[in-house]
C-alpha positions as CSV (number, residue, x, y, z in Angstrom):
1,M,26.5,-22.7,-3.2
2,T,28.9,-19.8,-2.5
3,L,27.9,-16.2,-2.4
4,E,30.3,-15.4,-5.3
5,A,28.5,-18.0,-7.4
6,T,25.1,-16.3,-6.8
7,R,26.1,-12.7,-7.5
8,Q,25.6,-13.2,-11.3
9,K,27.9,-10.3,-12.2
10,G,26.9,-8.7,-15.5
11,K,23.4,-10.2,-15.3
12,I,20.0,-9.0,-14.0
13,H,19.3,-10.8,-10.8
14,Y,16.2,-13.0,-11.2
15,A,14.6,-11.2,-8.3
16,W,13.9,-8.3,-10.7
17,W,12.0,-10.7,-13.1
18,I,10.0,-11.8,-10.1
19,L,9.2,-8.2,-9.4
20,V,8.0,-7.8,-13.0
21,A,5.8,-10.9,-12.7
22,I,4.2,-9.9,-9.5
23,S,3.7,-6.3,-10.7
24,I,1.7,-7.7,-13.6
25,I,-0.2,-10.1,-11.4
26,V,-1.0,-7.6,-8.6
27,G,-1.6,-4.9,-11.2
28,I,-4.3,-7.1,-12.8
29,G,-5.8,-8.2,-9.5
30,K,-5.9,-4.7,-7.8
31,G,-5.6,-2.2,-10.6
32,V,-8.0,-3.8,-13.0
33,L,-10.4,-6.2,-11.1
34,N,-10.7,-4.3,-7.8
35,N,-10.5,-0.7,-9.1
36,T,-12.9,-1.0,-12.0
37,A,-15.6,-2.4,-9.8
38,G,-17.0,1.1,-9.1
39,L,-17.7,1.6,-12.8
40,F,-20.2,-1.2,-12.8
41,L,-22.2,0.0,-9.8
42,S,-24.4,2.6,-11.5
43,P,-25.4,0.5,-14.6
44,V,-26.0,-2.6,-12.6
45,S,-28.1,-0.9,-9.9
46,Q,-30.2,0.8,-12.7
47,D,-30.7,-2.5,-14.7
48,L,-31.6,-4.5,-11.6
49,G,-33.7,-1.7,-10.1
50,I,-31.9,-1.7,-6.7
51,G,-30.2,1.0,-4.6
52,M,-26.5,1.7,-4.6
53,G,-26.3,0.8,-0.9
54,T,-28.0,-2.6,-1.5
55,L,-25.6,-3.4,-4.3
56,S,-22.6,-2.0,-2.4
57,L,-23.2,-4.5,0.4
58,Y,-21.3,-7.1,-1.6
59,F,-18.1,-5.1,-0.8
60,S,-18.9,-5.6,2.9
61,I,-19.3,-9.4,2.3
62,S,-15.9,-9.3,0.5
63,A,-14.3,-7.5,3.4
64,V,-15.6,-10.0,6.0
65,A,-14.3,-12.9,3.8
66,T,-11.0,-11.1,3.5
67,M,-10.6,-10.9,7.3
68,I,-11.4,-14.6,7.6
69,F,-9.1,-15.7,4.8
70,L,-6.0,-13.6,5.5
71,P,-4.4,-15.9,8.1
72,I,-5.3,-19.0,6.0
73,G,-3.8,-17.4,2.8
74,G,-0.6,-16.7,4.6
75,K,-0.2,-20.3,5.7
76,L,-1.0,-21.6,2.2
77,M,1.7,-19.3,0.7
78,A,4.2,-20.5,3.2
79,K,3.4,-24.2,2.5
80,Y,2.8,-24.6,-1.2
81,D,4.3,-23.5,-4.5
82,P,3.3,-19.8,-5.0
83,R,2.6,-20.5,-8.7
84,Q,-0.2,-23.0,-7.8
85,I,-1.6,-20.7,-5.2
86,I,-1.7,-17.7,-7.6
87,V,-3.3,-19.8,-10.4
88,G,-6.0,-21.0,-8.0
89,A,-6.5,-17.5,-6.6
90,I,-6.9,-15.7,-10.0
91,I,-9.4,-18.4,-11.1
92,L,-11.4,-17.6,-8.0
93,Q,-11.1,-13.8,-8.3
94,A,-11.3,-13.3,-12.1
95,G,-13.7,-16.2,-12.5
96,S,-16.2,-14.7,-10.0
97,F,-15.8,-11.3,-11.7
98,A,-16.7,-12.9,-15.1
99,L,-19.7,-14.7,-13.6
100,F,-21.1,-11.3,-12.4
101,G,-21.9,-10.8,-16.1
102,L,-24.4,-13.8,-15.9
103,M,-26.2,-12.6,-12.8
104,S,-29.7,-11.1,-12.8
105,S,-30.2,-10.8,-9.0
106,V,-28.2,-8.9,-6.4
107,W,-27.9,-12.2,-4.5
108,G,-25.4,-13.3,-7.3
109,W,-23.1,-10.5,-6.2
110,Y,-23.5,-11.4,-2.5
111,L,-22.6,-15.1,-3.2
112,L,-19.8,-14.5,-5.6
113,A,-18.2,-11.9,-3.3
114,V,-16.8,-14.8,-1.2
115,P,-14.7,-16.5,-3.9
116,L,-13.9,-13.1,-5.4
117,S,-12.4,-11.8,-2.2
118,T,-10.8,-15.1,-1.3
119,G,-8.8,-15.1,-4.5
120,G,-8.4,-11.3,-4.3
121,T,-6.8,-11.6,-0.8
122,V,-4.0,-13.7,-2.2
123,I,-3.5,-11.7,-5.3
124,G,-3.9,-8.2,-3.9
125,V,-2.7,-8.5,-0.3
126,I,-0.4,-11.5,0.3
127,V,1.5,-12.3,-2.9
128,G,3.4,-9.1,-3.3
129,P,4.9,-8.6,0.3
130,V,5.6,-12.4,0.7
131,L,7.5,-12.8,-2.6
132,I,9.4,-9.5,-2.3
133,N,10.4,-10.5,1.2
134,Q,11.5,-13.9,-0.2
135,W,13.5,-12.6,-3.1
136,F,14.9,-9.2,-1.8
137,R,17.3,-8.8,1.1
138,K,17.9,-5.2,0.1
139,K,15.9,-2.6,-1.8
140,N,12.7,-4.0,-0.4
141,G,11.2,-0.5,-0.1
142,L,11.9,0.2,-3.8
143,A,10.4,-3.1,-4.8
144,L,7.2,-2.4,-2.7
145,G,7.0,1.1,-4.2
146,V,7.3,-0.3,-7.7
147,L,4.6,-2.9,-6.9
148,S,2.3,-0.2,-5.5
149,A,2.8,2.0,-8.5
150,A,2.1,-0.9,-10.8
151,G,-1.4,-1.1,-9.4
152,G,-1.9,2.5,-10.2
153,L,-0.6,2.1,-13.7
154,F,-2.8,-0.9,-14.6
155,G,-5.8,0.9,-13.1
156,A,-5.1,4.0,-15.1
157,I,-5.0,2.0,-18.3
158,A,-8.0,-0.2,-17.4
159,Q,-10.5,2.5,-16.2
160,P,-11.2,4.2,-19.6
161,V,-11.0,0.9,-21.5
162,V,-13.6,-0.8,-19.2
163,A,-15.8,2.3,-19.1
164,K,-15.9,2.3,-22.9
165,L,-16.6,-1.4,-22.9
166,I,-19.5,-0.9,-20.6
167,A,-20.8,2.0,-22.7
168,N,-20.5,0.1,-26.0
169,S,-21.3,-3.5,-25.0
170,G,-23.1,-3.4,-21.7
171,W,-22.0,-4.3,-18.2
172,Q,-22.6,-8.0,-18.7
173,T,-20.2,-8.3,-21.6
174,A,-17.7,-6.1,-19.8
175,Y,-17.7,-8.2,-16.7
176,I,-17.1,-11.4,-18.7
177,T,-14.5,-9.9,-21.0
178,V,-12.4,-8.4,-18.2
179,G,-12.6,-11.5,-16.0
180,V,-11.6,-13.9,-18.8
181,A,-8.8,-11.6,-20.1
182,S,-7.4,-11.3,-16.5
183,M,-7.1,-15.1,-16.2
184,A,-5.6,-15.3,-19.7
185,I,-2.8,-12.9,-18.7
186,V,-2.1,-13.8,-15.1
187,I,-1.9,-17.6,-15.4
188,P,0.9,-17.8,-18.1
189,V,2.8,-15.0,-16.3
190,A,2.7,-17.0,-13.0
191,L,3.6,-20.3,-14.6
192,V,6.4,-19.0,-16.8
193,L,8.1,-16.2,-14.8
194,L,7.6,-17.1,-11.2
195,K,9.8,-19.7,-9.4
196,R,9.0,-21.6,-6.3
197,S,11.9,-19.9,-4.4
198,P,15.4,-18.4,-4.9
199,E,16.9,-21.6,-3.7
200,A,14.9,-23.7,-6.1
201,H,16.1,-21.4,-8.9
202,G,19.7,-21.9,-7.8
203,V,20.3,-18.3,-6.5
204,Q,20.3,-16.4,-3.3
205,P,17.9,-13.5,-2.7
206,F,19.0,-10.2,-4.1
207,G,21.4,-8.5,-1.7
208,A,21.9,-11.6,0.4
209,D,25.7,-11.3,0.2
210,E,25.6,-7.8,1.7
211,V,23.3,-8.9,4.4
212,I,25.6,-11.6,5.5
213,T,28.6,-9.3,5.4
214,G,27.2,-6.8,7.5
215,E,24.4,-4.3,8.1
216,P,22.9,-4.7,11.6
217,A,19.4,-3.6,10.6
218,Q,19.2,-6.5,8.2
219,T,20.7,-9.2,10.3
220,Q,18.3,-12.1,10.1
221,G,16.6,-13.3,13.3
222,A,18.1,-10.4,15.4
223,K,15.9,-8.3,17.8
224,Q,15.6,-4.7,16.6
225,D,14.9,-1.5,18.4
226,G,11.4,-0.4,19.3
227,I,8.4,-0.9,21.6
228,E,7.2,-4.4,22.5
229,V,3.9,-5.4,21.0
230,A,2.3,-6.1,24.5
231,V,3.1,-2.5,25.5
232,A,2.2,-1.0,22.2
233,R,-1.3,-2.6,22.1
234,K,-2.2,-0.8,25.4
235,S,-0.9,2.6,24.4
236,V,-2.6,5.8,23.2
237,P,-0.5,5.9,20.0
238,F,-1.7,2.5,19.0
239,Y,-5.4,3.4,19.3
240,M,-4.7,6.6,17.4
241,L,-3.1,4.4,14.7
242,V,-6.1,2.1,14.5
243,T,-8.3,5.2,14.2
244,F,-6.0,6.6,11.5
245,F,-6.2,3.3,9.6
246,F,-10.0,3.2,9.9
247,F,-10.4,6.8,8.6
248,V,-7.8,6.6,5.8
249,T,-9.4,3.4,4.4
250,S,-12.9,4.9,4.7
251,I,-11.8,7.9,2.8
252,S,-10.0,5.9,0.1
253,S,-13.2,3.7,-0.3
254,F,-15.0,6.7,-1.7
255,S,-13.1,6.1,-5.0
256,M,-15.7,3.4,-5.7
257,H,-18.5,6.0,-5.7
258,I,-16.7,8.7,-7.7
259,P,-18.1,7.4,-11.1
260,K,-21.6,7.6,-9.6
261,H,-21.0,11.1,-8.2
262,L,-19.8,12.3,-11.6
263,E,-22.9,10.8,-13.3
264,N,-25.0,12.5,-10.6
265,I,-23.6,15.9,-11.5
266,G,-24.2,15.4,-15.2
267,Y,-21.3,13.5,-16.7
268,D,-21.5,10.2,-18.7
269,I,-19.7,7.0,-17.9
270,E,-16.9,7.5,-20.4
271,F,-16.0,10.8,-18.7
272,A,-16.1,9.0,-15.4
273,G,-13.8,6.3,-16.8
274,S,-11.4,9.0,-18.0
275,V,-11.4,10.7,-14.6
276,M,-10.9,7.4,-12.8
277,S,-7.9,6.9,-15.0
278,K,-6.4,10.1,-13.6
279,Y,-7.2,8.8,-10.2
280,M,-5.1,5.7,-10.8
281,L,-2.3,7.9,-12.2
282,G,-2.5,9.8,-8.8
283,V,-2.1,6.5,-7.0
284,L,0.8,5.5,-9.3
285,F,2.8,8.7,-8.9
286,G,1.6,9.2,-5.3
287,S,3.2,5.8,-4.4
288,L,6.5,7.0,-5.7
289,V,6.3,10.5,-4.3
290,L,5.1,9.5,-0.8
291,G,7.8,6.9,-0.5
292,Y,10.3,9.6,-1.3
293,L,8.7,12.1,1.2
294,V,8.6,9.5,4.0
295,D,12.4,9.2,3.6
296,V,13.0,13.0,3.3
297,L,10.3,14.6,5.6
298,N,9.6,11.6,7.9
299,A,6.3,9.7,8.4
300,K,4.6,12.3,10.6
301,R,5.0,15.2,8.3
302,T,4.2,13.2,5.2
303,A,0.9,11.9,6.8
304,I,-0.1,15.5,7.8
305,L,0.8,16.8,4.3
306,T,-1.2,14.0,2.6
307,M,-4.3,14.5,4.7
308,S,-4.1,18.3,4.0
309,L,-3.8,17.7,0.2
310,G,-6.8,15.3,0.6
311,M,-8.9,18.1,2.1
312,L,-7.9,20.3,-0.8
313,A,-8.9,17.6,-3.3
314,I,-12.3,17.0,-1.7
315,G,-13.0,20.8,-1.5
316,L,-12.3,21.1,-5.2
317,I,-14.6,18.1,-6.0
318,I,-17.4,19.7,-3.9
319,Y,-17.2,23.2,-5.4
320,T,-16.0,22.5,-8.9
321,T,-18.8,20.7,-10.9
322,S,-18.4,22.3,-14.3
323,N,-14.7,22.5,-14.9
324,T,-13.6,19.1,-16.2
325,L,-9.9,19.8,-15.9
326,V,-10.2,20.8,-12.2
327,I,-12.3,17.7,-11.5
328,S,-9.7,15.5,-13.1
329,L,-6.9,17.1,-11.2
330,A,-8.8,17.0,-7.9
331,V,-9.6,13.3,-8.3
332,A,-5.9,12.6,-9.3
333,L,-4.9,14.4,-6.1
334,F,-7.4,12.2,-4.2
335,G,-5.4,9.3,-5.4
336,L,-2.7,10.3,-2.9
337,I,-5.0,9.0,-0.1
338,S,-5.2,5.6,-1.6
339,A,-1.4,5.5,-2.1
340,S,-0.9,6.5,1.5
341,I,-2.5,3.3,2.8
342,G,0.4,1.2,1.4
343,I,3.2,3.8,2.1
344,V,2.4,6.2,4.9
345,A,0.4,3.9,7.2
346,P,3.2,1.3,7.5
347,A,5.8,4.1,7.9
348,L,3.7,5.4,10.8
349,V,3.9,2.0,12.5
350,T,7.7,2.0,12.2
351,A,8.0,5.6,13.4
352,L,5.8,5.1,16.4
353,F,6.8,1.6,17.5
354,G,10.0,0.7,15.7
355,K,10.8,-2.6,14.0
356,R,11.0,-4.7,17.1
357,D,7.5,-6.3,16.8
358,Y,6.6,-4.6,13.6
359,A,4.6,-7.5,12.0
360,Q,2.4,-8.0,15.1
361,V,1.7,-4.3,15.7
362,Y,1.0,-3.7,12.0
363,S,-1.3,-6.7,11.6
364,T,-3.2,-5.8,14.7
365,A,-3.6,-2.1,13.7
366,S,-4.7,-3.2,10.3
367,M,-8.0,-4.3,11.9
368,G,-8.9,-0.6,11.4
369,L,-8.5,-1.1,7.6
370,A,-10.6,-4.3,7.6
371,I,-13.4,-2.8,9.7
372,S,-13.5,0.3,7.5
373,S,-13.8,-1.9,4.4
374,I,-16.9,-3.5,5.8
375,V,-18.8,-0.4,6.7
376,A,-17.6,2.6,4.5
377,I,-18.6,1.6,1.0
378,P,-22.2,0.6,1.7
379,A,-22.6,3.5,4.1
380,Y,-21.7,5.9,1.3
381,G,-24.2,4.1,-0.9
382,F,-27.0,4.3,1.6
383,I,-26.4,8.0,2.3
384,Y,-26.7,8.6,-1.5
385,D,-29.9,6.6,-1.6
386,I,-31.4,8.7,1.1
387,T,-30.1,12.2,0.1
388,K,-29.7,11.6,-3.7
389,S,-26.3,13.4,-3.4
390,Y,-22.7,12.6,-2.4
391,V,-22.1,16.1,-1.0
392,P,-22.9,15.0,2.7
393,V,-20.4,12.1,2.2
394,L,-17.7,14.5,0.9
395,W,-18.1,16.8,3.9
396,A,-17.8,13.7,6.2
397,I,-14.6,12.8,4.4
398,I,-13.1,16.3,5.0
399,A,-14.0,15.8,8.7
400,M,-12.2,12.4,8.7
401,L,-9.1,13.9,7.1
402,A,-9.0,16.6,9.8
403,L,-9.4,14.0,12.5
404,N,-6.6,11.9,11.0
405,I,-4.2,14.9,11.4
406,V,-5.3,15.2,15.1
407,C,-4.7,11.4,15.5
408,V,-1.2,11.8,14.2
409,L,-0.3,14.7,16.4
410,I,-1.7,12.9,19.5
411,A,0.0,9.7,18.6
412,F,3.5,11.2,18.3
413,A,3.0,13.4,21.4
414,N,2.2,10.3,23.5
415,Q,5.0,8.3,21.8
416,K,7.5,10.8,23.1
417,K,6.2,10.2,26.6
418,M,6.6,6.4,26.1
419,V,10.2,6.9,25.0
420,S,11.0,9.1,27.9
421,R,9.6,6.4,30.2
422,G,12.1,3.9,28.8
423,L,9.6,1.8,26.9
424,W,11.6,2.1,23.6
425,I,14.1,-0.8,23.9
426,K,17.5,-0.4,22.2
427,E,19.3,-3.7,21.7
428,N,22.7,-2.1,21.4
429,A,22.3,0.5,24.2
């Protein structure tokens, strides 16, 4: 098939329909199933008579299962039809979510956390980047930004709806309703809109003709500029990056406890759902704004600005307990931190180490994200159980935000030294 035949002049390239489909699928998996989980913590812990820390341990089990399944999921996506993988994954994730509604012991959450996270790893972590990489040869960044924003949009819509459902019908009915509805939406979208591959659909990836005619940065299989992974892994900037990833994910994880914090200072679950909707809007617009700022300001300045705004948000949450408007704005601003995980963190990897061994450096540094997911959420829960307040956690978050700024400054100062020592390899030098 010639390039001219695949340009489809006057038509929307099918890659954009793929983006619509995966935005819905990932939006349901991350924005709805993952991000509404915090709304259930308080009513479930009260009904079962267990502490928040004890219940939150199922997030740690999910994180461990995610670490184990990540490489397996990548191989499955490469080998099998993505439609089959997605259908199986959403049945595991949303099916487990629905089954939570039938549980009467915390052990149910611990057991179901494994299939929940196995399916969630595919839906929330692997599907988006893999299919965008498969269907887009240009505008990959725009596609990733739209995908990230979709998670925020779906979450913003789902939070008040699920909160009202819990308040009116109980957490058991809410779990079952959300889980079944998620499967009912995702399965037909995957089967109808997704295709096995561009080639199987009779087209080339979007922008493939421009790649072939020319831009060096997009030449397939070519080595690119940057620091080799073996050197990067032994460097100070790399360890600063791992630390940054650990802290930023730990900070973002507090979003699961925001509903309980609001309840603890006197608000009901419907207000908490409304505030969490603002949080998801913060994630949505934050994804778009941070992507723009990374291009305009660079990754270093954007990271420092984001951490500074995060400190402002947490300060407002600590000191403003009676003004509902300020609380909503502060939590929406906090959404920038969650958005930064998918935008700023990858940009820091590129800025510090280049694109030469990007995938290996990024996946290794992501261990900081995974480790944080295991410890942060239950740690916050146990601190609350002991102190009956989230204020100590909020001060710890401010400290982590400040430390992240220090990590960024140290990383870039040492990266300059690495460049001056000739460790940054330029292919065309």
